[in-house]
C-alpha positions as CSV (number, residue, x, y, z in Angstrom):
1,M,-3.3,9.2,-33.4
2,L,-2.4,11.2,-36.5
3,K,-3.3,9.6,-39.8
4,M,-0.9,9.8,-42.6
5,N,-2.4,11.3,-45.7
6,A,-2.6,8.5,-48.4
7,K,-0.9,10.7,-51.0
8,V,1.9,11.5,-48.7
9,Y,2.4,7.9,-47.7
10,L,2.3,6.8,-51.4
11,K,4.8,9.5,-52.2
12,T,7.1,8.4,-49.4
13,F,6.8,4.7,-50.5
14,I,7.6,5.5,-54.1
15,G,10.6,7.6,-53.1
16,F,11.9,4.8,-50.9
17,S,11.4,2.2,-53.6
18,F,13.2,4.4,-56.1
19,I,16.2,4.9,-53.8
20,S,16.2,1.2,-53.0
21,S,16.2,0.3,-56.7
22,L,19.0,2.7,-57.4
23,L,21.1,1.1,-54.6
24,F,20.2,-2.4,-55.7
25,G,21.1,-1.5,-59.3
26,K,24.4,0.0,-58.3
27,A,25.3,-3.1,-56.1
28,N,24.3,-5.4,-59.0
29,A,26.5,-3.4,-61.4
30,N,29.4,-3.5,-58.9
31,I,29.1,-7.3,-58.7
32,Q,29.0,-7.6,-62.5
33,L,32.1,-5.4,-62.7
34,H,33.8,-7.4,-60.0
35,N,33.1,-10.7,-61.9
36,T,34.6,-9.3,-65.1
37,Y,37.8,-8.3,-63.4
38,F,37.9,-11.5,-61.3
39,K,37.9,-13.6,-64.5
40,R,40.6,-11.4,-66.0
41,C,42.7,-11.7,-62.9
42,L,42.4,-15.5,-62.9
43,N,43.2,-15.8,-66.6
44,N,46.3,-13.6,-66.2
45,L,47.3,-15.5,-63.1
46,N,47.1,-18.8,-65.0
47,Q,49.1,-17.3,-67.9
48,E,51.7,-16.1,-65.4
49,K,51.1,-12.5,-66.3
50,Y,51.3,-11.4,-62.7
51,E,51.5,-7.6,-63.0
52,L,48.3,-7.6,-65.1
53,A,46.7,-10.1,-62.8
54,L,47.4,-7.8,-59.8
55,E,45.8,-4.8,-61.6
56,D,42.7,-6.8,-62.4
57,C,42.4,-8.3,-58.8
58,N,42.7,-4.7,-57.4
59,K,39.9,-3.5,-59.7
60,A,37.7,-6.5,-58.8
61,I,38.2,-5.9,-55.1
62,K,37.5,-2.2,-55.5
63,A,34.2,-3.0,-57.2
64,H,33.2,-5.6,-54.6
65,S,35.3,-6.3,-51.5
66,K,33.2,-9.1,-49.8
67,W,34.3,-12.2,-51.8
68,G,37.0,-14.2,-50.2
69,N,38.1,-16.0,-53.4
70,T,39.2,-12.7,-54.9
71,F,41.4,-11.9,-52.0
72,N,42.8,-15.4,-52.2
73,N,43.7,-15.0,-55.9
74,R,45.3,-11.7,-55.2
75,G,47.3,-13.4,-52.4
76,L,48.5,-15.9,-54.9
77,V,49.5,-13.1,-57.3
78,H,51.4,-11.3,-54.5
79,Q,53.2,-14.6,-53.7
80,E,54.3,-15.0,-57.3
81,L,55.6,-11.4,-57.3
82,G,57.4,-11.9,-54.0
83,N,55.1,-9.6,-52.1
84,F,54.9,-12.0,-49.2
85,E,53.5,-9.6,-46.5
86,S,50.7,-8.5,-48.9
87,A,50.1,-12.2,-49.7
88,I,49.7,-13.0,-46.0
89,A,47.2,-10.2,-45.5
90,D,45.1,-11.3,-48.5
91,F,45.1,-14.9,-47.4
92,K,43.9,-14.0,-44.0
93,T,41.2,-11.7,-45.4
94,A,40.0,-14.5,-47.7
95,M,39.6,-16.8,-44.7
96,K,37.8,-14.2,-42.7
97,L,35.3,-13.5,-45.5
98,S,34.7,-17.0,-46.6
99,P,34.6,-20.2,-44.6
100,A,35.4,-22.1,-47.8
101,M,38.8,-20.5,-47.9
102,V,39.7,-22.0,-44.5
103,S,41.4,-25.0,-46.1
104,A,44.6,-27.0,-45.9
105,K,45.6,-25.6,-49.2
106,N,45.3,-22.0,-48.0
107,Y,47.0,-22.7,-44.7
108,G,49.8,-24.2,-46.9
109,N,49.9,-21.0,-48.9
110,L,50.1,-18.9,-45.7
111,A,52.9,-21.2,-44.4
112,Y,54.9,-20.8,-47.6
113,A,54.6,-17.0,-47.4
114,Y,55.8,-17.0,-43.8
115,E,58.6,-19.4,-44.8
116,S,59.7,-17.0,-47.6
117,L,60.0,-14.2,-45.1
118,G,62.2,-16.2,-42.8
119,N,59.4,-16.4,-40.2
120,Y,59.8,-20.2,-39.6
121,Q,57.7,-20.3,-36.5
122,G,54.8,-18.8,-38.4
123,A,55.4,-21.3,-41.2
124,I,55.4,-24.2,-38.9
125,E,52.2,-23.0,-37.2
126,N,50.3,-22.8,-40.5
127,Y,51.7,-26.0,-42.0
128,T,50.5,-27.7,-38.8
129,K,47.0,-26.2,-39.2
130,A,47.0,-27.5,-42.8
131,I,47.9,-31.0,-41.5
132,E,45.2,-30.8,-38.8
133,I,42.6,-30.3,-41.6
134,R,44.0,-32.8,-44.1
135,P,46.7,-35.1,-42.6
136,N,47.5,-36.8,-45.9
137,L,49.0,-34.1,-48.1
138,G,52.6,-34.9,-49.0
139,Y,53.6,-31.4,-50.0
140,V,52.5,-29.9,-46.7
141,F,54.6,-32.4,-44.7
142,H,57.5,-31.7,-47.2
143,G,57.2,-27.9,-46.5
144,R,57.1,-28.3,-42.8
145,G,60.0,-30.8,-42.9
146,W,62.1,-28.3,-44.9
147,V,61.4,-25.6,-42.3
148,N,62.3,-28.0,-39.4
149,M,65.5,-28.9,-41.2
150,K,66.4,-25.2,-41.5
151,I,65.9,-24.6,-37.8
152,E,67.9,-27.8,-37.1
153,N,64.9,-29.6,-35.6
154,F,66.1,-32.8,-37.3
155,E,64.0,-35.4,-35.5
156,Q,60.8,-33.6,-36.5
157,A,62.2,-33.0,-39.9
158,L,62.8,-36.7,-40.4
159,D,59.2,-37.5,-39.3
160,D,57.9,-34.9,-41.8
161,Y,60.0,-36.1,-44.7
162,E,58.9,-39.7,-44.0
163,N,55.3,-38.6,-44.0
164,A,55.8,-36.7,-47.2
165,I,57.1,-39.8,-48.9
166,K,54.2,-41.8,-47.5
167,F,51.6,-39.4,-48.9
168,Y,53.1,-38.3,-52.1
169,S,51.9,-40.3,-55.1
170,K,54.2,-42.6,-57.0
171,A,54.2,-40.1,-59.8
172,E,55.0,-37.2,-57.5
173,L,57.9,-39.1,-55.9
174,K,59.2,-40.1,-59.3
175,N,59.3,-36.4,-60.3
176,M,60.9,-35.2,-57.1
177,G,64.1,-33.4,-57.8
178,A,67.6,-34.2,-56.5
179,G,67.3,-31.5,-53.8
180,F,64.6,-33.4,-52.0
181,W,66.9,-36.4,-51.6
182,N,69.8,-34.2,-50.7
183,N,67.8,-32.6,-47.9
184,F,66.5,-36.0,-46.7
185,G,70.1,-37.3,-46.6
186,W,71.3,-34.2,-44.7
187,I,68.6,-34.7,-42.1
188,K,69.7,-38.4,-41.6
189,E,73.3,-37.4,-41.6
190,N,72.8,-34.9,-38.8
191,L,71.0,-37.7,-36.8
192,K,74.1,-39.9,-37.4
193,D,72.2,-42.3,-39.6
194,Y,75.0,-42.5,-42.0
195,K,73.8,-45.6,-43.9
196,G,70.4,-44.0,-44.3
197,A,71.9,-40.7,-45.5
198,L,74.1,-42.6,-48.0
199,D,70.9,-44.2,-49.5
200,E,69.3,-40.8,-49.9
201,Y,72.4,-39.2,-51.4
202,N,72.7,-42.1,-53.9
203,E,69.0,-41.5,-54.9
204,G,69.7,-37.8,-55.4
205,I,72.7,-38.5,-57.6
206,K,70.6,-40.8,-59.7
207,K,68.3,-37.8,-60.3
208,D,71.0,-35.4,-61.0
209,P,74.6,-36.7,-61.6
210,N,76.0,-33.2,-61.8
211,Y,74.8,-31.9,-58.4
212,S,78.1,-31.1,-56.7
213,L,76.7,-30.7,-53.2
214,L,75.4,-34.3,-53.3
215,Y,78.8,-35.6,-53.9
216,A,80.3,-33.5,-51.1
217,N,77.7,-34.7,-48.7
218,R,78.0,-38.3,-49.8
219,A,81.8,-38.0,-49.3
220,N,81.2,-36.9,-45.7
221,V,79.1,-40.0,-44.8
222,K,81.4,-42.4,-46.7
223,F,84.2,-41.0,-44.6
224,E,82.2,-41.5,-41.4
225,L,81.5,-45.1,-42.5
226,G,85.2,-45.7,-43.0
227,D,85.3,-45.7,-46.8
228,E,88.1,-43.2,-47.3
229,E,88.7,-44.1,-50.9
230,G,85.0,-43.7,-51.8
231,A,84.9,-40.4,-49.8
232,C,88.0,-39.0,-51.6
233,R,86.5,-40.0,-55.0
234,D,83.4,-38.0,-54.2
235,Y,85.3,-35.0,-52.8
236,K,87.3,-34.8,-56.1
237,K,84.1,-35.3,-58.2
238,S,82.4,-32.4,-56.2
239,S,85.4,-30.2,-56.9
240,K,85.4,-31.1,-60.6
241,L,81.7,-30.1,-60.8
242,G,82.6,-26.6,-59.4
243,D,82.3,-26.9,-55.6
244,E,84.8,-24.2,-54.6
245,G,84.7,-25.2,-50.9
246,N,85.9,-28.7,-51.8
247,T,88.5,-27.4,-54.2
248,E,89.9,-25.1,-51.5
249,W,89.8,-28.0,-49.0
250,L,91.6,-30.4,-51.4
251,N,94.4,-27.8,-51.8
252,S,94.8,-27.3,-48.1
253,K,96.9,-29.2,-45.5
254,E,93.8,-31.0,-44.2
255,G,92.9,-32.3,-47.7
256,K,96.3,-33.5,-48.6
257,W,95.5,-37.1,-47.8
258,C,92.8,-37.1,-50.5
259,R,94.7,-34.8,-52.9
260,T,97.6,-37.3,-53.1
261,M,95.4,-40.4,-53.1
262,K,95.6,-42.3,-56.4
263,I,92.1,-43.4,-57.5
C-alpha cells in the first residue's frame, strides 16, 4: 500500500478546506442577499407597489432559489398584476419546495388564479383541496360556490354558499357586499326557490339600494310569485338606475303591460 506523504496530505486538506470555506461563504452571502430582497419584496407587496415587489422577488430568487415562501410571495405579486399563469407556476413551486406551503390558503390562491383564467375545473379542484385541508373557511366555499354558479351547477353552488354563510364570521357577513346576496339569490332563482331568492335580493338591496341588477332580478321572482305590480315597480326602478336591458324591454311590445301600469 502506498503511503501518502504527510506534507502532500496536509496540502490537499488545506486546499479542500479553503475551497469549502469559499463555497460556504458564497452560499451564506447569497442567503443574506436573498433575505434582503425577500424583505423588500414583502414590504412592497404590502404597500401595493407590485412592480417593485416583482423586481425584488426576482432578485431574491436569483440569489437563493430554494425557499418556498419567496416563490409564494412572487406568486401573490403576479396575481395582483394579473399574471395568473406565472402565479400558478410560482404557487406550485412554493408547495414543491416547502411542505409548509401546502395549505388551504395556498390552494385557495391557486384556485383563484385558475378561476381568473377561466379554467373553472382547475379552480374547483383546488378549492376542493383547500376544503379537504380546512373545511371551515367561508371564503373558500364562497369561491367554489361562485365557480359552480358560473358553470350553472346550481345545486352544488347552493351548498357552497350555505357553507360560506355558516363559516364566515358575523363581522365578515355584515361586510359582505350586495353582489354576494345577488349571486345567492340568482342561485336560488335558478333552482326555482323564488321565495328564497326574494329574501336574498332584498338583503342585497339593503346593502346597496342603487344596484340596478338586484331590482331586475327581484322583479323576475316577484313576477314568478304572481306579484305583477311589485315586479313592474322593480323593472322601472332598475331602468331608472341605468339598466339598459330593462329600459329596452319596457319600451318593447312585451313590456307594454308594465310600461302602461300606473304605480
